[in-house]
TORDO-943413 format. One record per atom (N, C-alpha, C, O, CB): x, y, z; atom name. Coordinates in steps of 0.1 Angstrom, whole numbers, plus 2048, in hexadecimal, padded with zeros to 3 digits. Last residue first. Glycine has a CB too. Example, Ala and Ser with C-alpha at 12.3 -4.5 7.8 and 13.67 -1.06 7.14 Angstrom:
<pts>
PT | px | py | pz | at
PT | 880 | 7EA | 847 | N;
PT | 889 | 7F5 | 847 | CA;
PT | 881 | 800 | 84F | C;
PT | 886 | 80B | 850 | O;
PT | 88D | 7FA | 839 | CB;
PT | 884 | 7C7 | 84E | N;
PT | 87B | 7D3 | 84E | CA;
PT | 884 | 7DF | 84E | C;
PT | 88E | 7DF | 855 | O;
PT | 871 | 7D3 | 85A | CB;
</pts>
This chain:
<pts>
PT | px | py | pz | at
PT | 6AD | 88A | 74F | N;
PT | 6A0 | 884 | 753 | CA;
PT | 6A2 | 876 | 754 | C;
PT | 698 | 86F | 757 | O;
PT | 696 | 888 | 748 | CB;
PT | 6C5 | 8A3 | 759 | N;
PT | 6C2 | 896 | 753 | CA;
PT | 6B5 | 890 | 758 | C;
PT | 6B1 | 892 | 764 | O;
PT | 6CD | 88B | 756 | CB;
PT | 6D0 | 8B8 | 765 | N;
PT | 6C7 | 8BB | 75A | CA;
PT | 6C4 | 8AE | 752 | C;
PT | 6C0 | 8AE | 747 | O;
PT | 6CE | 8C4 | 750 | CB;
PT | 6DC | 8B3 | 77C | N;
PT | 6E5 | 8B5 | 771 | CA;
PT | 6DD | 8B7 | 764 | C;
PT | 6E3 | 8B7 | 759 | O;
PT | 6EE | 8A9 | 76F | CB;
PT | 6C8 | 8AD | 78E | N;
PT | 6CE | 8BA | 78F | CA;
PT | 6D8 | 8BD | 784 | C;
PT | 6DC | 8C8 | 782 | O;
PT | 6D6 | 8BA | 79D | CB;
PT | 6C2 | 892 | 789 | N;
PT | 6B9 | 89D | 783 | CA;
PT | 6C0 | 8AA | 783 | C;
PT | 6BE | 8B3 | 77B | O;
PT | 6AC | 89D | 789 | CB;
PT | 6E0 | 87E | 783 | N;
PT | 6D6 | 885 | 78C | CA;
PT | 6CE | 890 | 784 | C;
PT | 6D3 | 895 | 77A | O;
PT | 6DD | 88C | 798 | CB;
PT | 6E1 | 864 | 76A | N;
PT | 6E7 | 870 | 771 | CA;
PT | 6DC | 877 | 779 | C;
PT | 6D0 | 875 | 776 | O;
PT | 6ED | 87A | 767 | CB;
PT | 6E4 | 840 | 769 | N;
PT | 6DF | 84D | 766 | CA;
PT | 6E6 | 858 | 76D | C;
PT | 6EE | 856 | 775 | O;
PT | 6D0 | 84D | 769 | CB;
PT | 6F3 | 82B | 770 | N;
PT | 6E8 | 828 | 768 | CA;
PT | 6E1 | 835 | 763 | C;
PT | 6D8 | 835 | 75B | O;
PT | 6DE | 81F | 76F | CB;
PT | 716 | 826 | 774 | N;
PT | 70A | 82F | 775 | CA;
PT | 6FF | 82B | 76B | C;
PT | 702 | 827 | 760 | O;
PT | 70F | 83D | 772 | CB;
PT | 72E | 81A | 778 | N;
PT | 722 | 811 | 778 | CA;
PT | 715 | 819 | 779 | C;
PT | 70B | 814 | 77D | O;
PT | 723 | 807 | 783 | CB;
PT | 747 | 828 | 763 | N;
PT | 742 | 825 | 770 | CA;
PT | 736 | 81C | 76E | C;
PT | 733 | 817 | 763 | O;
PT | 73E | 833 | 777 | CB;
PT | 753 | 834 | 74B | N;
PT | 757 | 827 | 750 | CA;
PT | 753 | 825 | 75F | C;
PT | 75C | 821 | 767 | O;
PT | 766 | 825 | 74E | CB;
PT | 751 | 857 | 752 | N;
PT | 752 | 84C | 749 | CA;
PT | 757 | 83F | 750 | C;
PT | 75E | 840 | 75A | O;
PT | 75C | 84F | 73D | CB;
PT | 74E | 86F | 75D | N;
PT | 748 | 864 | 764 | CA;
PT | 749 | 857 | 75C | C;
PT | 742 | 84E | 75F | O;
PT | 73A | 868 | 767 | CB;
PT | 75C | 88E | 75F | N;
PT | 75E | 881 | 759 | CA;
PT | 759 | 876 | 762 | C;
PT | 75D | 874 | 76D | O;
PT | 76D | 87F | 756 | CB;
PT | 754 | 8AE | 759 | N;
PT | 751 | 8A3 | 762 | CA;
PT | 752 | 896 | 75A | C;
PT | 74C | 894 | 751 | O;
PT | 742 | 8A5 | 767 | CB;
PT | 75D | 8D0 | 757 | N;
PT | 75F | 8C3 | 752 | CA;
PT | 75C | 8B8 | 75D | C;
PT | 760 | 8BA | 768 | O;
PT | 76E | 8C1 | 74E | CB;
PT | 753 | 8E6 | 765 | N;
PT | 753 | 8E6 | 756 | CA;
PT | 755 | 8D9 | 750 | C;
PT | 750 | 8D6 | 745 | O;
PT | 75E | 8F0 | 752 | CB;
PT | 744 | 8F3 | 781 | N;
PT | 748 | 8E7 | 77B | CA;
PT | 747 | 8E8 | 76B | C;
PT | 73D | 8EB | 766 | O;
PT | 740 | 8DA | 77F | CB;
PT | 739 | 907 | 790 | N;
PT | 745 | 90A | 788 | CA;
PT | 74A | 8FE | 780 | C;
PT | 754 | 8FF | 778 | O;
PT | 751 | 90E | 792 | CB;
PT | 723 | 8FB | 79E | N;
PT | 721 | 906 | 794 | CA;
PT | 72D | 909 | 78B | C;
PT | 72C | 90E | 780 | O;
PT | 71D | 912 | 79B | CB;
PT | 718 | 8E0 | 7A8 | N;
PT | 726 | 8E5 | 7A6 | CA;
PT | 726 | 8EF | 79B | C;
PT | 729 | 8EB | 78F | O;
PT | 731 | 8D9 | 7A4 | CB;
PT | 700 | 8D4 | 7A8 | N;
PT | 701 | 8E1 | 7AE | CA;
PT | 70F | 8E7 | 7AD | C;
PT | 711 | 8F2 | 7B2 | O;
PT | 6FC | 8E1 | 7BC | CB;
PT | 701 | 8BA | 7A1 | N;
PT | 6FC | 8C3 | 797 | CA;
PT | 6FD | 8D2 | 79C | C;
PT | 6FB | 8DB | 794 | O;
PT | 6EE | 8C0 | 793 | CB;
PT | 706 | 8AD | 7B8 | N;
PT | 711 | 8AE | 7AF | CA;
PT | 70E | 8B8 | 7A4 | C;
PT | 716 | 8BF | 79E | O;
PT | 715 | 8A1 | 7A9 | CB;
PT | 6EE | 8A9 | 7C6 | N;
PT | 6F6 | 8B5 | 7C9 | CA;
PT | 702 | 8B7 | 7C0 | C;
PT | 708 | 8C2 | 7BF | O;
PT | 6FB | 8B4 | 7D7 | CB;
PT | 6E5 | 890 | 7C0 | N;
PT | 6DF | 89B | 7B9 | CA;
PT | 6E8 | 8A8 | 7BB | C;
PT | 6E9 | 8B0 | 7B2 | O;
PT | 6D1 | 89E | 7BE | CB;
PT | 700 | 878 | 7BF | N;
PT | 6F6 | 880 | 7C6 | CA;
PT | 6F1 | 88B | 7BE | C;
PT | 6F8 | 890 | 7B5 | O;
PT | 6FC | 885 | 7D3 | CB;
PT | 700 | 85B | 7AA | N;
PT | 706 | 868 | 7AD | CA;
PT | 6FB | 870 | 7B5 | C;
PT | 6EF | 86F | 7B2 | O;
PT | 70A | 870 | 7A0 | CB;
PT | 708 | 838 | 7A8 | N;
PT | 6FF | 843 | 7A9 | CA;
PT | 706 | 850 | 7AC | C;
PT | 712 | 84F | 7B1 | O;
PT | 6F3 | 841 | 7B3 | CB;
PT | 71D | 827 | 7A4 | N;
PT | 710 | 823 | 79F | CA;
PT | 706 | 82E | 79F | C;
PT | 6FD | 82E | 796 | O;
PT | 70B | 817 | 7A7 | CB;
PT | 740 | 827 | 79F | N;
PT | 734 | 82E | 7A3 | CA;
PT | 728 | 829 | 79C | C;
PT | 728 | 826 | 790 | O;
PT | 736 | 83D | 79F | CB;
PT | 759 | 81D | 79D | N;
PT | 74F | 813 | 79F | CA;
PT | 742 | 81A | 7A3 | C;
PT | 739 | 814 | 7A9 | O;
PT | 752 | 809 | 7A9 | CB;
PT | 76D | 82B | 783 | N;
PT | 76B | 828 | 791 | CA;
PT | 760 | 81E | 792 | C;
PT | 75D | 817 | 788 | O;
PT | 769 | 834 | 79A | CB;
PT | 772 | 83A | 76B | N;
PT | 778 | 82D | 76D | CA;
PT | 779 | 82A | 77C | C;
PT | 783 | 827 | 782 | O;
PT | 786 | 82D | 768 | CB;
PT | 770 | 85D | 774 | N;
PT | 76E | 852 | 76B | CA;
PT | 776 | 846 | 770 | C;
PT | 77F | 847 | 778 | O;
PT | 773 | 856 | 75D | CB;
PT | 770 | 875 | 782 | N;
PT | 76C | 869 | 789 | CA;
PT | 76B | 85D | 781 | C;
PT | 765 | 853 | 785 | O;
PT | 760 | 86B | 791 | CB;
PT | 77B | 894 | 782 | N;
PT | 77E | 887 | 77B | CA;
PT | 77B | 87B | 784 | C;
PT | 784 | 878 | 78D | O;
PT | 78C | 887 | 775 | CB;
PT | 772 | 8B3 | 77F | N;
PT | 770 | 8A8 | 788 | CA;
PT | 771 | 89B | 780 | C;
PT | 768 | 899 | 778 | O;
PT | 762 | 8A9 | 790 | CB;
PT | 779 | 8D5 | 77E | N;
PT | 77B | 8C8 | 777 | CA;
PT | 77A | 8BD | 782 | C;
PT | 781 | 8BE | 78C | O;
PT | 789 | 8C7 | 770 | CB;
PT | 773 | 8EA | 78E | N;
PT | 770 | 8EB | 780 | CA;
PT | 771 | 8DE | 779 | C;
PT | 76A | 8DC | 76F | O;
PT | 77A | 8F5 | 779 | CB;
PT | 768 | 8F6 | 7AD | N;
PT | 76D | 8EA | 7A6 | CA;
PT | 769 | 8EB | 797 | C;
PT | 75D | 8ED | 794 | O;
PT | 767 | 8DD | 7AC | CB;
PT | 75F | 909 | 7BE | N;
PT | 768 | 90D | 7B3 | CA;
PT | 76D | 902 | 7AA | C;
PT | 775 | 904 | 7A1 | O;
PT | 774 | 915 | 7B8 | CB;
PT | 751 | 8FD | 7D1 | N;
PT | 749 | 905 | 7C8 | CA;
PT | 752 | 90A | 7BC | C;
PT | 74D | 90F | 7B2 | O;
PT | 744 | 911 | 7CF | CB;
PT | 755 | 8EA | 7E5 | N;
PT | 75C | 8E9 | 7D8 | CA;
PT | 755 | 8F1 | 7CE | C;
PT | 754 | 8ED | 7C2 | O;
PT | 75C | 8DA | 7D4 | CB;
PT | 748 | 8FF | 7FC | N;
PT | 752 | 8F4 | 7FB | CA;
PT | 758 | 8F4 | 7EE | C;
PT | 761 | 8FC | 7EB | O;
PT | 74B | 8E7 | 7FF | CB;
PT | 733 | 912 | 7FC | N;
PT | 73F | 915 | 803 | CA;
PT | 74A | 909 | 803 | C;
PT | 754 | 90A | 80A | O;
PT | 73C | 918 | 811 | CB;
PT | 71E | 8FB | 7F1 | N;
PT | 71E | 908 | 7F8 | CA;
PT | 72A | 90A | 801 | C;
PT | 72B | 904 | 80B | O;
PT | 711 | 909 | 800 | CB;
PT | 723 | 8E2 | 7E7 | N;
PT | 722 | 8ED | 7DE | CA;
PT | 722 | 8FB | 7E5 | C;
PT | 726 | 905 | 7DF | O;
PT | 716 | 8EC | 7D5 | CB;
PT | 727 | 8CF | 7FC | N;
PT | 72E | 8CE | 7EF | CA;
PT | 72E | 8DB | 7E8 | C;
PT | 738 | 8E0 | 7E3 | O;
PT | 727 | 8C4 | 7E7 | CB;
PT | 719 | 8D4 | 813 | N;
PT | 727 | 8D1 | 814 | CA;
PT | 72E | 8D2 | 807 | C;
PT | 73A | 8D5 | 806 | O;
PT | 729 | 8C4 | 81B | CB;
PT | 6FF | 8D9 | 80B | N;
PT | 706 | 8E4 | 811 | CA;
PT | 715 | 8E1 | 812 | C;
PT | 71D | 8EA | 812 | O;
PT | 701 | 8E7 | 81E | CB;
PT | 6F7 | 8BF | 801 | N;
PT | 6F9 | 8CA | 7F8 | CA;
PT | 702 | 8D5 | 7FE | C;
PT | 70B | 8DB | 7F8 | O;
PT | 6EC | 8D0 | 7F3 | CB;
PT | 703 | 8A1 | 809 | N;
PT | 6FD | 8AD | 80F | CA;
PT | 701 | 8B9 | 807 | C;
PT | 70C | 8BD | 807 | O;
PT | 701 | 8AE | 81E | CB;
PT | 712 | 88F | 7FA | N;
PT | 703 | 88E | 7F9 | CA;
PT | 6FC | 89A | 800 | C;
PT | 6F1 | 89D | 7FC | O;
PT | 6FF | 881 | 801 | CB;
PT | 72B | 895 | 800 | N;
PT | 727 | 899 | 7F3 | CA;
PT | 717 | 898 | 7F2 | C;
PT | 711 | 8A0 | 7EB | O;
PT | 72D | 890 | 7E8 | CB;
PT | 72C | 88A | 81A | N;
PT | 72D | 898 | 818 | CA;
PT | 729 | 89D | 80A | C;
PT | 723 | 8A8 | 809 | O;
PT | 73C | 89D | 81A | CB;
PT | 72C | 86F | 814 | N;
PT | 720 | 875 | 81A | CA;
PT | 721 | 884 | 818 | C;
PT | 716 | 88A | 816 | O;
PT | 71F | 871 | 828 | CB;
PT | 73F | 869 | 7F5 | N;
PT | 73D | 86A | 804 | CA;
PT | 730 | 871 | 808 | C;
PT | 72A | 879 | 800 | O;
PT | 748 | 870 | 80A | CB;
PT | 734 | 854 | 7DB | N;
PT | 739 | 861 | 7DF | CA;
PT | 736 | 863 | 7EE | C;
PT | 72C | 85E | 7F2 | O;
PT | 733 | 86D | 7D6 | CB;
PT | 73F | 833 | 7D5 | N;
PT | 735 | 83C | 7DA | CA;
PT | 73B | 84A | 7DD | C;
PT | 747 | 84A | 7E2 | O;
PT | 72D | 836 | 7E6 | CB;
PT | 755 | 826 | 7CB | N;
PT | 748 | 820 | 7C8 | CA;
PT | 73C | 829 | 7CD | C;
PT | 731 | 827 | 7C8 | O;
PT | 746 | 813 | 7CF | CB;
PT | 775 | 828 | 7BE | N;
PT | 76A | 82F | 7C5 | CA;
PT | 75C | 82A | 7C1 | C;
PT | 759 | 82A | 7B5 | O;
PT | 76C | 83E | 7C2 | CB;
PT | 78D | 81F | 7B5 | N;
PT | 782 | 815 | 7B9 | CA;
PT | 777 | 81B | 7C1 | C;
PT | 771 | 815 | 7C9 | O;
PT | 789 | 809 | 7C1 | CB;
PT | 79A | 82F | 799 | N;
PT | 79C | 82B | 7A7 | CA;
PT | 791 | 820 | 7A9 | C;
PT | 78C | 81A | 7A0 | O;
PT | 79B | 837 | 7B1 | CB;
PT | 79B | 840 | 781 | N;
PT | 7A1 | 833 | 782 | CA;
PT | 7A4 | 82F | 790 | C;
PT | 7B0 | 82D | 794 | O;
PT | 7AD | 832 | 779 | CB;
PT | 79C | 862 | 78C | N;
PT | 799 | 858 | 781 | CA;
PT | 7A1 | 84B | 784 | C;
PT | 7AC | 84B | 78A | O;
PT | 79E | 85E | 774 | CB;
PT | 79B | 877 | 79C | N;
PT | 79B | 86A | 7A3 | CA;
PT | 798 | 85F | 799 | C;
PT | 792 | 855 | 79C | O;
PT | 791 | 86A | 7AF | CB;
PT | 7A3 | 898 | 79C | N;
PT | 7A4 | 88C | 793 | CA;
PT | 7A5 | 87F | 79C | C;
PT | 7AF | 87D | 7A3 | O;
PT | 7AF | 88C | 789 | CB;
PT | 798 | 8B7 | 79D | N;
PT | 79A | 8AB | 7A5 | CA;
PT | 799 | 89F | 79C | C;
PT | 78E | 89D | 796 | O;
PT | 78F | 8AB | 7B1 | CB;
PT | 79E | 8DA | 79C | N;
PT | 79F | 8CD | 795 | CA;
PT | 7A1 | 8C1 | 79E | C;
PT | 7AB | 8C2 | 7A6 | O;
PT | 7AA | 8CE | 78A | CB;
PT | 79B | 8ED | 7AF | N;
PT | 795 | 8EF | 7A2 | CA;
PT | 795 | 8E3 | 79A | C;
PT | 78C | 8E1 | 791 | O;
PT | 79D | 8FA | 79B | CB;
PT | 799 | 8F5 | 7D1 | N;
PT | 79B | 8EA | 7C7 | CA;
PT | 794 | 8ED | 7BA | C;
PT | 788 | 8F0 | 7BB | O;
PT | 797 | 8DD | 7CD | CB;
PT | 795 | 906 | 7E6 | N;
PT | 79C | 90C | 7DA | CA;
PT | 79D | 901 | 7CF | C;
PT | 7A3 | 905 | 7C4 | O;
PT | 7A9 | 911 | 7DE | CB;
PT | 78B | 8F7 | 7FB | N;
PT | 782 | 900 | 7F4 | CA;
PT | 788 | 906 | 7E8 | C;
PT | 781 | 90C | 7DF | O;
PT | 77E | 90B | 7FD | CB;
PT | 78D | 8DC | 808 | N;
PT | 796 | 8E2 | 7FF | CA;
PT | 78F | 8EC | 7F6 | C;
PT | 78C | 8E8 | 7EA | O;
PT | 79F | 8D8 | 7F7 | CB;
PT | 77A | 8CD | 815 | N;
PT | 77F | 8DA | 81C | CA;
PT | 789 | 8E1 | 814 | C;
PT | 78D | 8EC | 817 | O;
PT | 785 | 8D6 | 82A | CB;
PT | 776 | 8B6 | 809 | N;
PT | 76D | 8C1 | 805 | CA;
PT | 770 | 8CE | 80D | C;
PT | 769 | 8D8 | 80C | O;
PT | 75F | 8BD | 807 | CB;
PT | 787 | 8A5 | 815 | N;
PT | 78B | 8A9 | 808 | CA;
PT | 782 | 8B6 | 804 | C;
PT | 787 | 8BE | 7FC | O;
PT | 789 | 89E | 7FD | CB;
PT | 77A | 89C | 82B | N;
PT | 783 | 8A7 | 82D | CA;
PT | 788 | 8AC | 81F | C;
PT | 78D | 8B8 | 81F | O;
PT | 78F | 8A2 | 835 | CB;
PT | 76C | 885 | 823 | N;
PT | 765 | 892 | 823 | CA;
PT | 76E | 89E | 825 | C;
PT | 76B | 8A9 | 821 | O;
PT | 75A | 892 | 82E | CB;
PT | 77E | 86F | 80D | N;
PT | 77B | 875 | 81B | CA;
PT | 775 | 882 | 81A | C;
PT | 778 | 88A | 811 | O;
PT | 788 | 875 | 823 | CB;
PT | 773 | 859 | 7F7 | N;
PT | 777 | 866 | 7F8 | CA;
PT | 774 | 86C | 806 | C;
PT | 768 | 86C | 809 | O;
PT | 771 | 86F | 7EC | CB;
PT | 77E | 837 | 7F1 | N;
PT | 774 | 841 | 7F6 | CA;
PT | 77B | 84E | 7F7 | C;
PT | 787 | 84F | 7F8 | O;
PT | 76F | 83D | 804 | CB;
PT | 791 | 828 | 7E5 | N;
PT | 783 | 823 | 7E4 | CA;
PT | 779 | 82D | 7EA | C;
PT | 76D | 82B | 7E8 | O;
PT | 782 | 816 | 7EC | CB;
PT | 7AE | 828 | 7D2 | N;
PT | 7A6 | 830 | 7DB | CA;
PT | 797 | 82B | 7D9 | C;
PT | 792 | 82A | 7CE | O;
PT | 7A7 | 83F | 7D8 | CB;
PT | 7C4 | 81E | 7C4 | N;
PT | 7BA | 815 | 7C9 | CA;
PT | 7B1 | 81B | 7D3 | C;
PT | 7AC | 815 | 7DD | O;
PT | 7C1 | 809 | 7CF | CB;
PT | 7CB | 831 | 7A6 | N;
PT | 7CF | 82C | 7B3 | CA;
PT | 7C4 | 822 | 7B7 | C;
PT | 7BD | 81D | 7AF | O;
PT | 7D0 | 838 | 7BD | CB;
PT | 7C7 | 843 | 78F | N;
PT | 7CD | 835 | 78E | CA;
PT | 7D3 | 831 | 79C | C;
PT | 7DF | 82D | 79C | O;
PT | 7D7 | 835 | 784 | CB;
PT | 7CB | 865 | 79B | N;
PT | 7C7 | 85B | 791 | CA;
PT | 7CE | 84D | 793 | C;
PT | 7D9 | 84D | 798 | O;
PT | 7C9 | 860 | 783 | CB;
PT | 7CB | 87C | 7AB | N;
PT | 7CD | 86F | 7B1 | CA;
PT | 7C8 | 863 | 7A8 | C;
PT | 7C2 | 85A | 7AD | O;
PT | 7C6 | 86E | 7BF | CB;
PT | 7D1 | 89C | 7AC | N;
PT | 7D0 | 891 | 7A2 | CA;
PT | 7D4 | 884 | 7A9 | C;
PT | 7E0 | 882 | 7AC | O;
PT | 7DA | 894 | 796 | CB;
PT | 7C5 | 8BB | 7B2 | N;
PT | 7C8 | 8AF | 7B9 | CA;
PT | 7C6 | 8A3 | 7AF | C;
PT | 7BB | 8A0 | 7AB | O;
PT | 7BF | 8AD | 7C6 | CB;
PT | 7C9 | 8DD | 7B2 | N;
PT | 7C8 | 8D1 | 7AA | CA;
PT | 7CD | 8C5 | 7B2 | C;
PT | 7D8 | 8C5 | 7B8 | O;
PT | 7D1 | 8D3 | 79D | CB;
PT | 7CA | 8EF | 7C7 | N;
PT | 7C1 | 8F2 | 7BB | CA;
PT | 7BF | 8E6 | 7B3 | C;
PT | 7B4 | 8E4 | 7AC | O;
PT | 7C6 | 8FE | 7B3 | CB;
PT | 7D0 | 8F5 | 7E8 | N;
PT | 7D0 | 8EB | 7DE | CA;
PT | 7C5 | 8EE | 7D3 | C;
PT | 7BA | 8F0 | 7D6 | O;
PT | 7CE | 8DD | 7E3 | CB;
PT | 7D2 | 904 | 7FF | N;
PT | 7D3 | 90B | 7F2 | CA;
PT | 7D3 | 901 | 7E6 | C;
PT | 7D6 | 906 | 7DB | O;
PT | 7E0 | 913 | 7F2 | CB;
PT | 7D0 | 8F2 | 815 | N;
PT | 7C5 | 8FC | 812 | CA;
PT | 7C6 | 903 | 805 | C;
PT | 7BC | 907 | 800 | O;
PT | 7C6 | 906 | 81D | CB;
PT | 7D8 | 8D8 | 81E | N;
PT | 7DD | 8DD | 812 | CA;
PT | 7D2 | 8E7 | 80D | C;
PT | 7CC | 8E6 | 802 | O;
PT | 7DF | 8D2 | 807 | CB;
PT | 7CC | 8CC | 834 | N;
PT | 7D6 | 8D6 | 836 | CA;
PT | 7DB | 8DD | 82A | C;
PT | 7E2 | 8E7 | 82B | O;
PT | 7E2 | 8D0 | 83E | CB;
PT | 7BD | 8B8 | 82A | N;
PT | 7B6 | 8C4 | 82D | CA;
PT | 7C0 | 8CF | 830 | C;
PT | 7BC | 8DB | 830 | O;
PT | 7AC | 8C2 | 838 | CB;
PT | 7CD | 8A2 | 82A | N;
PT | 7CC | 8A9 | 81D | CA;
PT | 7C5 | 8B7 | 820 | C;
PT | 7C8 | 8C0 | 818 | O;
PT | 7C4 | 8A1 | 813 | CB;
PT | 7CB | 893 | 840 | N;
PT | 7D4 | 89E | 841 | CA;
PT | 7D3 | 8A7 | 834 | C;
PT | 7D9 | 8B2 | 834 | O;
PT | 7E2 | 89A | 843 | CB;
PT | 7BC | 87C | 83A | N;
PT | 7B5 | 888 | 83F | CA;
PT | 7BE | 894 | 840 | C;
PT | 7B9 | 8A0 | 840 | O;
PT | 7B0 | 885 | 84D | CB;
PT | 7C7 | 86C | 81C | N;
PT | 7C8 | 86F | 82A | CA;
PT | 7C1 | 87C | 82E | C;
PT | 7C0 | 885 | 826 | O;
PT | 7D7 | 870 | 82E | CB;
PT | 7B6 | 857 | 808 | N;
PT | 7BB | 865 | 808 | CA;
PT | 7BC | 869 | 817 | C;
PT | 7B1 | 869 | 81E | O;
PT | 7B1 | 86F | 800 | CB;
PT | 7C1 | 836 | 801 | N;
PT | 7B9 | 840 | 807 | CA;
PT | 7BF | 84D | 807 | C;
PT | 7CB | 84F | 805 | O;
PT | 7B5 | 83C | 816 | CB;
PT | 7D2 | 827 | 7F1 | N;
PT | 7C5 | 821 | 7F5 | CA;
PT | 7BC | 82B | 7FB | C;
PT | 7B0 | 829 | 7FB | O;
PT | 7C8 | 816 | 7FE | CB;
PT | 7E8 | 829 | 7D6 | N;
PT | 7E3 | 830 | 7E2 | CA;
PT | 7D5 | 82A | 7E5 | C;
PT | 7CD | 829 | 7DC | O;
PT | 7E3 | 83F | 7E0 | CB;
PT | 7F7 | 820 | 7C1 | N;
PT | 7F0 | 816 | 7C9 | CA;
PT | 7EB | 81C | 7D7 | C;
PT | 7E9 | 815 | 7E1 | O;
PT | 7F9 | 80A | 7CC | CB;
PT | 7FF | 833 | 7B0 | N;
PT | 807 | 830 | 7BC | CA;
PT | 802 | 826 | 7C5 | C;
PT | 807 | 823 | 7D0 | O;
PT | 80A | 83D | 7C3 | CB;
PT | 7F5 | 842 | 79A | N;
PT | 7FA | 834 | 798 | CA;
PT | 804 | 830 | 7A4 | C;
PT | 80E | 82B | 7A2 | O;
PT | 802 | 833 | 78B | CB;
PT | 7FD | 863 | 7A5 | N;
PT | 7F6 | 85A | 79C | CA;
PT | 7FD | 84C | 79C | C;
PT | 809 | 84B | 79F | O;
PT | 7F6 | 85F | 78E | CB;
PT | 7FB | 87D | 7B5 | N;
PT | 801 | 870 | 7B9 | CA;
PT | 7F9 | 865 | 7B2 | C;
PT | 7F0 | 85F | 7B7 | O;
PT | 7FF | 86E | 7C9 | CB;
PT | 7FF | 89F | 7B6 | N;
PT | 7FC | 894 | 7AE | CA;
PT | 803 | 887 | 7B4 | C;
PT | 80F | 888 | 7B8 | O;
PT | 801 | 896 | 7A0 | CB;
PT | 7F4 | 8C0 | 7BD | N;
PT | 7FA | 8B4 | 7C3 | CA;
PT | 7F5 | 8A8 | 7BA | C;
PT | 7EA | 8A7 | 7B7 | O;
PT | 7F5 | 8B2 | 7D1 | CB;
PT | 7F7 | 8E3 | 7BD | N;
PT | 7F5 | 8D7 | 7B5 | CA;
PT | 7FC | 8CB | 7BC | C;
PT | 807 | 8CC | 7C0 | O;
PT | 7FB | 8D9 | 7A7 | CB;
PT | 7FD | 8F5 | 7D1 | N;
PT | 7F1 | 8F7 | 7C9 | CA;
PT | 7ED | 8EB | 7C0 | C;
PT | 7E2 | 8EA | 7BC | O;
PT | 7F2 | 904 | 7C1 | CB;
PT | 809 | 8F7 | 7F2 | N;
PT | 809 | 8F0 | 7E6 | CA;
PT | 7FC | 8F3 | 7DE | C;
PT | 7F1 | 8F2 | 7E4 | O;
PT | 80B | 8E1 | 7E8 | CB;
PT | 80C | 902 | 80B | N;
PT | 80A | 90B | 801 | CA;
PT | 80A | 905 | 7F3 | C;
PT | 80A | 90B | 7E9 | O;
PT | 814 | 916 | 801 | CB;
PT | 7FC | 8F3 | 828 | N;
PT | 806 | 8F3 | 81D | CA;
PT | 802 | 8FC | 812 | C;
PT | 7F6 | 8FE | 80F | O;
PT | 807 | 8E4 | 818 | CB;
PT | 7F7 | 900 | 848 | N;
PT | 7F1 | 8FD | 83B | CA;
PT | 7FC | 8FD | 831 | C;
PT | 805 | 905 | 831 | O;
PT | 7E6 | 907 | 837 | CB;
PT | 80A | 8F2 | 863 | N;
PT | 805 | 8FD | 85B | CA;
PT | 7FF | 8F8 | 84E | C;
PT | 802 | 8ED | 84A | O;
PT | 810 | 907 | 858 | CB;
PT | 814 | 8DB | 86E | N;
PT | 809 | 8E1 | 875 | CA;
PT | 803 | 8ED | 86D | C;
PT | 7F8 | 8F1 | 86F | O;
PT | 80E | 8E7 | 882 | CB;
PT | 819 | 8C6 | 851 | N;
PT | 81E | 8CC | 85E | CA;
PT | 812 | 8D2 | 865 | C;
PT | 806 | 8CE | 862 | O;
PT | 829 | 8D6 | 85C | CB;
PT | 81F | 8AF | 839 | N;
PT | 814 | 8B5 | 841 | CA;
PT | 81A | 8BA | 84F | C;
PT | 81E | 8B1 | 857 | O;
PT | 809 | 8AB | 843 | CB;
PT | 82E | 8AA | 81F | N;
PT | 833 | 8B0 | 82C | CA;
PT | 828 | 8B7 | 834 | C;
PT | 828 | 8C3 | 835 | O;
PT | 83E | 8BA | 829 | CB;
PT | 822 | 88B | 813 | N;
PT | 823 | 89A | 812 | CA;
PT | 827 | 89F | 81F | C;
PT | 824 | 89A | 829 | O;
PT | 815 | 8A0 | 80D | CB;
PT | 81A | 86E | 807 | N;
PT | 826 | 875 | 80D | CA;
PT | 825 | 883 | 809 | C;
PT | 828 | 887 | 7FE | O;
PT | 833 | 86F | 808 | CB;
PT | 806 | 856 | 80D | N;
PT | 805 | 863 | 808 | CA;
PT | 810 | 86C | 80E | C;
PT | 80E | 870 | 81A | O;
PT | 7F6 | 869 | 80B | CB;
PT | 811 | 835 | 805 | N;
PT | 80C | 83F | 80E | CA;
PT | 80D | 84D | 807 | C;
PT | 813 | 84E | 7FD | O;
PT | 816 | 83F | 81A | CB;
PT | 806 | 815 | 7F7 | N;
PT | 80D | 822 | 7F6 | CA;
PT | 808 | 82C | 800 | C;
PT | 7FC | 82B | 804 | O;
PT | 80D | 828 | 7E8 | CB;
PT | 808 | 7F4 | 800 | N;
PT | 800 | 800 | 800 | CA;
PT | 809 | 80C | 800 | C;
PT | 812 | 80E | 808 | O;
PT | 7F7 | 800 | 80C | CB;
</pts>
């Protein structure tokens, strides 16, 4: 199992881009919330199965790539509209969740007003939420 090696100290980190692809990473550590200035997080091609709610504390995040992992459900925080779109990931422009195990999406995903790119390819989705303009 790979670990998430970043110099997490007591202060917020000034890193704006972080990438750890193809590393067999199994989870995103809670310390990620210390990366307050993070704008891009690329964790493609790992073995991540869930997204911790602390990820949604990264209010400056513009690009999140979790393509090719084992994510089967979006976390409870995503299900609650106020945690996802109001004051949280409201600046997210790109969300890459393709090649995972997702079967459903919460309606609140349609409330990401800044979202320009959404990759949901190669999942087990049977439809999209009404909030995305889908019937």
